[in-house]
VOGU-3710 file (C-alpha; in Angstrom, 3 decimals, decimal comma):
1> msrkhsnade> 0,000/0,000/0,000  1,371/3,447/-0,933  2,026/6,117/1,667  -0,689/8,243/0,036  -3,287/5,501/0,547  -2,044/4,882/4,099  -2,497/8,560/4,966  -5,960/8,548/3,403  -6,939/5,569/5,564  -5,631/7,319/8,685
11> vsefhaseer> -7,622/10,451/7,852  -10,754/8,363/7,282  -10,349/6,523/10,607  -9,618/9,832/12,390  -12,889/11,361/11,203  -14,812/8,131/11,811  -13,574/8,113/15,419  -14,646/11,748/15,858  -18,101/10,914/14,527  -18,479/7,959/16,901
21> vaehssvfrk> -17,655/10,152/19,898  -20,062/12,860/18,713  -22,803/10,238/18,334  -22,267/8,949/21,876  -22,270/12,543/23,200  -25,608/13,360/21,572  -27,504/11,838/24,523  -26,104/14,384/26,995  -27,847/17,590/28,003  -25,948/20,684/26,831
31> elglrdlalt> -25,857/22,450/30,195  -22,619/24,497/30,062  -22,329/27,972/28,500  -19,545/30,573/28,471  -20,309/31,964/31,951  -20,366/28,483/33,469  -17,069/27,564/31,813  -15,263/30,802/32,765  -16,250/30,474/36,439  -15,352/26,770/36,377
41> qilfviglsw> -11,919/27,623/34,927  -11,272/30,060/37,801  -12,537/27,558/40,353  -10,523/24,644/38,961  -7,200/26,340/38,147  -6,894/28,373/41,364  -5,615/26,086/44,113  -5,930/27,432/47,648  -2,508/26,145/48,686  -0,384/27,602/45,856
51> vgaaaklgpa> -0,045/31,065/47,377  1,529/29,361/50,390  4,031/27,431/48,290  4,948/30,582/46,326  5,317/32,609/49,533  8,122/30,233/50,591  10,253/32,113/48,014  9,834/35,430/49,832  9,765/38,652/47,753  11,320/36,777/44,808
61> hivfwllaia> 7,953/35,081/44,244  6,970/37,734/41,678  9,943/36,867/39,460  9,055/33,175/39,645  5,363/33,815/38,948  6,289/35,848/35,854  8,665/33,108/34,647  5,944/30,502/35,153  3,395/32,640/33,298  5,750/33,274/30,360
71> ffyfpsaavv> 7,090/29,746/29,938  4,071/27,659/30,942  0,830/29,597/31,434  0,583/31,325/28,064  1,912/28,252/26,165  -0,593/25,919/27,831  -3,487/28,277/27,059  -2,429/28,452/23,392  -2,107/24,659/23,044  -5,445/23,970/24,768
81> iylnrrmple> -7,283/26,457/22,545  -5,698/24,931/19,421  -6,435/21,298/20,326  -9,973/22,033/21,497  -10,819/23,793/18,246  -9,350/20,851/16,332  -11,111/18,169/18,423  -14,036/19,513/20,548  -14,992/16,079/21,885  -16,320/14,610/25,147
91> gglyqwaklg> -13,298/13,216/26,967  -11,047/16,181/26,142  -7,374/15,302/26,513  -8,153/11,575/26,336  -9,557/12,065/22,833  -6,746/14,433/21,801  -4,093/11,892/22,808  -5,963/8,956/21,230  -6,463/10,725/17,902  -3,104/12,523/17,986
101> fnelfgfmva> -1,098/9,379/18,752  -2,915/6,093/19,402  -5,227/4,295/21,820  -2,423/3,420/24,256  -1,518/7,078/24,698  -5,183/7,988/25,075  -5,811/5,296/27,683  -2,694/6,149/29,716  -3,642/9,839/29,672  -7,104/8,957/30,965
111> wnlwlyvitn> -5,584/6,599/33,552  -3,202/9,247/34,904  -5,948/11,881/34,929  -8,094/9,421/36,853  -5,335/8,815/39,412  -4,635/12,561/39,709  -8,220/13,489/40,468  -8,653/10,643/42,948  -5,543/11,740/44,880  -6,497/15,406/44,628
121> tseaglqlat> -10,072/14,849/45,743  -9,024/12,497/48,534  -7,297/15,478/50,204  -10,648/17,232/50,681  -11,419/15,680/54,077  -7,985/16,632/55,439  -8,288/20,198/54,151  -11,851/20,500/55,442  -10,759/19,476/58,957  -7,833/21,934/58,851
131> nlayaigprg> -10,093/24,797/57,792  -12,564/23,892/60,537  -9,748/24,086/63,116  -8,887/27,624/61,956  -12,561/28,605/62,033  -12,965/27,570/65,700  -9,700/29,172/66,770  -7,064/27,994/69,299  -9,609/25,768/71,070  -10,120/23,805/67,849
141> awiasnkwii> -6,456/23,203/67,004  -6,806/19,510/67,933  -9,298/18,976/65,089  -6,649/19,362/62,372  -4,764/16,296/63,661  -7,719/14,144/64,764  -7,967/11,269/62,292  -11,529/10,391/63,313  -12,680/13,924/62,433  -10,744/13,774/59,160
151> tlasvlvvgl> -12,339/10,405/58,371  -15,852/11,746/59,044  -15,148/14,820/56,894  -13,906/12,581/54,057  -17,040/10,408/54,166  -19,337/13,456/54,091  -17,466/15,125/51,223  -17,322/12,012/49,028  -20,994/11,265/49,687  -21,933/14,787/48,584
161> lvyvstvgls> -19,760/14,518/45,455  -21,404/11,230/44,461  -24,865/12,774/44,841  -24,101/15,961/42,872  -22,360/14,025/40,090  -25,277/11,603/39,805  -27,853/14,385/39,537  -25,700/15,932/36,788  -24,566/19,331/35,555  -28,044/20,853/35,775
171> vgkwvhnvgg> -27,219/21,067/39,501  -23,446/20,643/39,349  -22,908/23,753/37,220  -24,518/25,916/39,910  -22,260/24,357/42,544  -19,308/25,245/40,321  -20,591/28,759/39,556  -21,096/29,520/43,238  -17,629/28,122/43,913  -16,110/30,404/41,258
181> iimltvfavl> -17,856/33,457/42,742  -16,691/32,513/46,249  -13,136/32,094/44,917  -13,201/35,602/43,431  -14,639/37,000/46,683  -12,118/35,259/48,956  -9,173/36,457/46,897  -10,587/39,989/46,767  -10,680/39,980/50,592  -7,210/38,396/50,786
191> ialpfvsvar> -5,727/41,006/48,451  -7,434/43,915/50,253  -6,460/42,884/53,813  -2,875/44,259/53,791  -4,085/47,653/52,552  -6,738/47,743/55,301  -4,131/46,776/57,902  -1,792/49,559/56,747  -4,646/52,069/57,003  -5,381/50,881/60,547
201> gtighyspla> -1,714/50,967/61,501  -1,470/47,245/62,366  1,329/46,791/59,816  3,758/49,539/58,973  4,291/49,244/55,226  3,051/47,118/52,353  4,196/47,041/48,736  2,517/44,138/46,905  4,857/44,257/43,893  8,125/44,601/45,839
211> talpvvslfs> 10,513/41,916/44,651  14,052/40,634/45,066  16,559/38,786/42,921  15,804/35,066/43,095  18,257/32,557/44,506  18,699/29,640/42,109  18,697/26,372/44,050  17,073/22,942/43,975  14,419/24,305/46,331  13,601/27,388/44,211
221> lnilgklgfg> 13,522/25,333/40,994  11,189/22,907/42,748  8,868/25,783/43,580  9,162/27,191/40,027  8,000/23,860/38,628  5,078/23,885/41,046  4,120/27,462/40,136  4,274/26,596/36,442  2,530/23,328/35,859  1,178/22,880/39,386
231> alggfeyvai> -0,492/26,227/40,004  -1,205/27,343/36,454  -2,237/24,064/34,831  -5,843/23,031/34,315  -7,232/24,888/31,316  -7,727/21,632/29,406  -9,798/19,970/32,135  -13,229/21,371/31,268  -12,758/20,013/27,733  -13,523/16,586/29,235
241> lagecrnpgr> -17,113/17,871/29,362  -17,119/19,132/25,759  -20,067/16,898/24,853  -22,102/18,657/27,560  -21,197/22,209/26,432  -23,008/24,528/24,061  -20,746/25,138/21,027  -17,639/23,638/22,731  -15,197/24,498/19,933  -15,782/28,185/20,608
251> tigrsvliaa> -16,885/28,581/24,227  -14,099/26,531/25,869  -11,399/28,610/24,153  -13,140/31,873/25,043  -13,425/30,787/28,682  -9,631/30,336/28,743  -9,063/33,849/27,375  -11,403/35,361/29,986  -10,052/33,433/32,978  -6,296/33,553/32,259
261> pviaimfilg> -5,490/37,200/33,206  -7,817/37,105/36,231  -6,091/33,998/37,590  -2,592/35,469/37,118  -3,484/38,621/39,092  -5,121/36,598/41,868  -2,058/34,395/42,339  0,556/37,179/42,389  -1,282/39,578/44,695  -2,580/36,725/46,881
271> tssvlafipl> 0,993/35,528/47,512  2,040/39,063/48,488  -0,771/39,110/51,058  0,490/35,878/52,638  3,967/37,409/53,013  2,482/40,534/54,585  1,207/38,562/57,595  2,995/35,190/57,918  6,747/34,551/58,511  8,342/32,230/55,932
281> dkidliapip> 8,982/29,425/58,407  5,401/29,535/59,743  3,474/29,226/56,442  0,892/26,420/56,507  1,102/24,623/53,154  -2,258/22,877/53,650  -4,333/25,985/54,410  -2,364/29,230/53,918  -5,451/31,357/53,182  -7,319/30,426/56,387
291> qvlsvpfapf> -4,044/31,048/58,217  -3,801/34,558/56,754  -7,452/35,380/57,431  -7,066/34,386/61,084  -4,218/36,912/61,674  -5,305/40,400/60,507  -8,843/40,129/61,896  -7,606/39,338/65,411  -7,144/43,002/66,506  -10,494/44,108/65,066
301> glaalivpva> -12,651/43,175/68,063  -16,143/42,224/66,871  -14,885/42,056/63,311  -13,177/38,785/64,262  -16,610/37,167/63,847  -16,023/37,531/60,127  -13,268/34,911/60,205  -15,475/31,836/60,832  -17,798/33,009/58,056  -14,892/33,428/55,653
311> lallmtlrva> -13,519/30,027/56,566  -16,950/28,436/56,094  -16,950/29,908/52,585  -13,511/28,403/52,015  -14,785/24,995/53,058  -17,706/25,377/50,627  -15,211/26,420/47,982  -13,051/23,331/48,510  -16,090/21,077/48,085  -17,013/22,921/44,866
321> qasvnftglt> -13,473/22,400/43,533  -13,664/18,718/44,403  -16,972/18,560/42,522  -15,336/19,875/39,322  -12,570/17,287/39,676  -14,964/14,492/40,459  -17,450/15,282/37,676  -14,775/15,310/34,975  -13,150/12,190/36,347  -16,315/10,107/36,137
331> rlpmvagwdh> -16,496/10,732/32,362  -13,098/9,150/31,640  -13,995/5,484/32,350  -17,156/6,096/30,326  -15,345/7,279/27,181  -12,804/4,445/27,529  -15,815/2,114/27,670  -17,071/3,631/24,418  -13,799/2,456/22,836  -14,252/-0,996/24,449
341> llpqwftklh> -11,033/-0,604/26,442  -12,983/-0,909/29,702  -16,121/-2,986/30,388  -19,403/-1,592/29,086  -20,488/-1,475/32,740  -18,775/1,934/32,903  -20,928/3,363/30,101  -24,266/2,724/31,812  -26,196/5,995/32,228  -28,691/6,886/34,932
351> pryrtpvnsi> -32,181/6,478/33,388  -33,289/9,942/34,529  -30,170/12,121/34,826  -28,157/10,596/31,936  -24,957/10,437/34,010  -22,482/7,498/34,199  -23,771/6,203/37,525  -21,568/3,086/37,807  -18,427/5,083/37,107  -19,498/7,639/39,723
361> llvgamtlal> -19,952/5,008/42,432  -16,610/3,331/41,731  -14,707/6,620/41,690  -16,349/7,633/44,977  -15,260/4,415/46,658  -11,691/4,711/45,351  -11,427/8,356/46,427  -12,569/7,628/49,961  -10,270/4,620/50,305  -7,168/6,543/49,192
371> gllsligvgn> -7,928/9,475/51,482  -8,130/7,157/54,494  -5,047/5,113/53,569  -2,913/8,272/53,256  -3,398/8,991/56,977  -1,661/5,795/58,091  1,730/6,238/59,737  2,564/9,864/58,785  1,858/13,396/59,991  -0,770/15,615/58,358
381> qesfqllfna> 1,686/17,883/56,528  3,596/14,868/55,195  0,362/13,072/54,285  -0,766/16,154/52,385  2,572/16,406/50,555  2,531/12,718/49,579  -0,946/13,024/48,072  -0,201/16,438/46,602  3,080/15,473/44,893  1,957/12,051/43,661
391> ggifyaltyl> -1,276/13,471/42,269  0,621/16,325/40,610  2,988/13,922/38,852  0,068/11,846/37,518  -1,431/15,042/36,084  1,912/16,276/34,735  2,430/13,090/32,725  -0,780/13,867/30,820  0,506/17,365/30,068  3,722/15,955/28,604
401> vmfaipligl> 1,535/14,083/26,125  -0,622/17,155/25,452  2,372/19,358/24,631  3,820/16,586/22,446  0,740/16,500/20,196  1,495/19,796/18,339  5,186/18,806/18,206  5,064/15,227/16,891  1,409/14,110/16,970  -1,364/14,184/14,363
411> rgvnsarppw> 1,049/12,944/11,690  -0,826/11,941/8,552  -4,244/13,136/9,769  -3,699/16,874/9,847  -2,947/18,479/6,503  -1,683/21,739/7,994  1,076/21,547/10,617  0,607/23,693/13,719  2,176/27,169/13,280  5,811/27,627/14,339
421> wlriaagsgf> 4,915/29,823/17,321  2,565/27,155/18,665  5,302/24,522/18,403  7,671/26,807/20,326  4,982/27,329/22,971  4,413/23,563/23,195  8,154/22,975/23,614  8,330/25,527/26,427  5,350/23,993/28,191  6,817/20,503/27,791
431> lmtllyvcls> 10,123/21,505/29,420  8,403/23,305/32,314  6,217/20,271/32,942  9,250/17,993/32,813  10,938/20,211/35,440  7,904/19,745/37,681  7,948/15,958/37,266  11,670/15,610/37,988  11,613/17,753/41,136  8,269/16,753/42,631
441> ifpiitvkns> 9,673/13,492/43,958  11,456/15,616/46,592  9,549/17,172/49,553  9,499/20,950/50,180  8,786/20,454/53,885  10,660/18,678/56,673  9,592/15,023/56,723  10,592/12,051/58,871  12,687/10,506/56,098  13,226/12,357/52,814
451> saftfkitav> 14,623/9,246/51,060  11,558/7,255/52,070  9,336/10,113/50,838  11,051/10,047/47,418  10,908/6,245/47,257  7,181/6,166/48,092  6,253/8,640/45,361  8,498/7,027/42,718  7,185/3,554/43,514  3,567/4,707/43,405
461> illanslgaa> 4,015/6,379/39,995  5,767/3,386/38,431  3,448/0,741/39,872  0,307/2,717/39,045  1,315/3,211/35,407  2,380/-0,430/35,062  -1,075/-1,413/36,290  -2,707/1,004/33,828  -0,724/-0,429/30,896  -1,717/-3,954/31,934
471> iflvgrrkrt> -5,405/-2,998/32,109  -5,155/-1,489/28,613  -3,524/-4,603/27,137  -6,131/-6,897/28,707  -8,962/-4,651/27,486  -7,631/-4,510/23,932  -7,079/-8,282/23,861  -10,668/-8,903/24,974  -11,956/-6,442/22,369  -9,970/-8,197/19,632
481> atsv> -11,217/-11,621/20,732  -14,829/-10,396/20,798  -14,519/-8,841/17,340  -13,040/-12,069/15,922
//
């Protein structure tokens, strides 16, 4: 067969695969518009702990934020907009990787996204308990380390996520919209607090854009990787729900353009606010924002009543973020089931809500189990870092594939190569993500045994991906046998 005919066959199969996905997606309700997507982008991308990690750099954080924005944030936005316009399909990055490379790449992307969201969502109970401790004050400090309270919080959060995901985006989108509005409100308060404190004379001077020359070290490069991929990644995630969006090829890209500058300003000024109130060695990496809110309100007398309210909003916000994660995650086993790489059990839809109910129940059980297992034998900060770093690496591996698609993917099925500037952007994003992966196996806090910490994360990543590859091979073998 000539190369010309081979390319023609690849193009035909590419478009046939797109049509099959579009046909499957036709049963979904188109609930998400531009407003919903923009608020969801803000809610999903902004992580409440990143301003704490960035504050560990001191005044040099601005330089590192700008480097992360230039070399990762803008490139990732450009690549996501390009790929979404090319393939606006339910499953998002899973479909991009499958069509850009092959089914193995697509499945492993979905697998690592699945593992990332489970680890990320499993932190919710721990973070909820920590926020509750700040809300009560010094008398409630014991709550943050009480594993029975953390367990109860985890059960309640996962139960709520299962319910909201089952009912579907007709309800879920309002949870996400409210979460996005709360996120904007919390950061507005966080950014304003230092100026209010200067006016009241409780702090002497505040310059939010004051900076210093950065010190280049393994620690600072570790933080740079986290500020790049870790803090500023996530624009591609809502594309998983493309089949449930109105005009996804246009609205998802526009939501990125609206949210991107807002998120950058929130991160930079929010980090400056943390530094205005908290010493570097006292920053709480699990809940830096509740920590900040508990300090400046203390001298205000009756105004201190505001703190529990603000922290209650933060707890609501964390649940809303977990809902975005959870909702997208439950679609991945479903789309893999469409391709017969997982059992058809995962594709079963709720008769009323048209949501993948079996996938939702399984993901809920896995999330709860991981959250409880992470508490065994380590302290809370170390437990958080183990989940945080392992989950981040799972997610970063999917981004390496995403950035590789404009560079070496879509060969033979895309008549026009991506423009040169997009390939440069993809290369920059790839290298920044690789930096994150290489350095995230090391802790940024004091742990009982740093070598054991590194070994645990490395072993988890390797074993988890070996298991994913085995599941793919078994699924493809069964599909081939059935077809024969």
